[in-house]
N, C-alpha and C positions, 0 to 999 in steps of 0.2 A: 414464471420462472422462480426456481427456488433460491434460498440464501446463497448457496455456492456460486450460482450462476451470476448473481449480482456481484459479488466480491470478485470473481474472475473477471467479469466485464470491467469493473472499476480499475482493477491492477493491471489490465491489458494497455492501458494508455501510459505513455512515458511521462506526460505532464502531471498526471494523477500520482504516479509513484514518486516524482520529484516533490510533490506537495506533502504526501505522506513523509518522505525522508525528512523534510524541513520540520514537520510537526513533531517527529521524533525527537529531534534536537531542541525545537523551540515550541514546545507545546503551549496553547494558549494564544497563537498568533492572531493578529487582526488581518483583515483582508488587504490593507495597505502594505502589510509586511510579506504577503503572499505574492502580491502583483508583480513583482521583480524577478520571480522565478521562471517565468516564461514570456516569450516574446509574443503576447496577446493582450487584448483589451481586458479591462476590469471585468467586463460582462463575461468574457471567455472564461476567466478564472473562476467567476461565480458559477457557470455552467459545471465545471469540473468539481467544484466543491459540493454542488448539488448532487452529482452522481456518487461522490464519495459518501455523503451523508445518507443517501437512500440505500446505499450498500451497507451502512452502519460502520464504516470505517472512521468516521469522524462524528463528533458531536459538537454542538454550539451552545454557547452561552451569552446572553447579552449583558453587557456592562455599560450602562447609560446608552449613548447613541451607538456604540460599536458591538460588534459581534466576534466573539472570540471562538477560535476553531481549536478543538482538542482531538488528538489522536485516539482512537479506540482499537487497540490491537487484538481485541478478543476474536473478532471474525478471522483475522490472519491466522491466529493461534489454532482456531478450529479447523481452518483449510489444512495447516500443517498437520493436525493430528489425524485428519481423515484422509489426505492425499499424499503426504510426504513421508511422515513417520514410520509408516508401515513398510515403505519401500527401503528404508536404511537398513534393515536386517535381511538376511537370506541371500539368495542368489543374485538378486539385483546389485546388492551392495558388493558382494565378492566380485562380480563382473566389473563394476566401476572402479574398485580398488585395483583389479588386474589392469584395467585400461589405463589408469593413471600411472601405475608402475612401468608398464611398457612404453608410455610416452615421454619418460624421464630422459633427460639428456645423459649421455653416457660420461 
């Protein structure tokens, strides 16, 4: 599996996206801080964090007995540059703009 596949797999799950959104605002969160974000056990959250870490979307650092989780936005930016940014210009962008214009309320 290439790097993009791991990132797409990690981003495909709504719980993992919620964890990333939380880390965007509260970088350096402890596991205890992240547990309340989803209706699942501590071990369920840990499994999601492991997938995010394997995809390179988070990094961790030990602080005493606690493990702090930090967002690493670089893989998301690389996905953006490779898969999204190139479609912003050109015919696809014009069609999207036309679609939005036609769907506006009169």
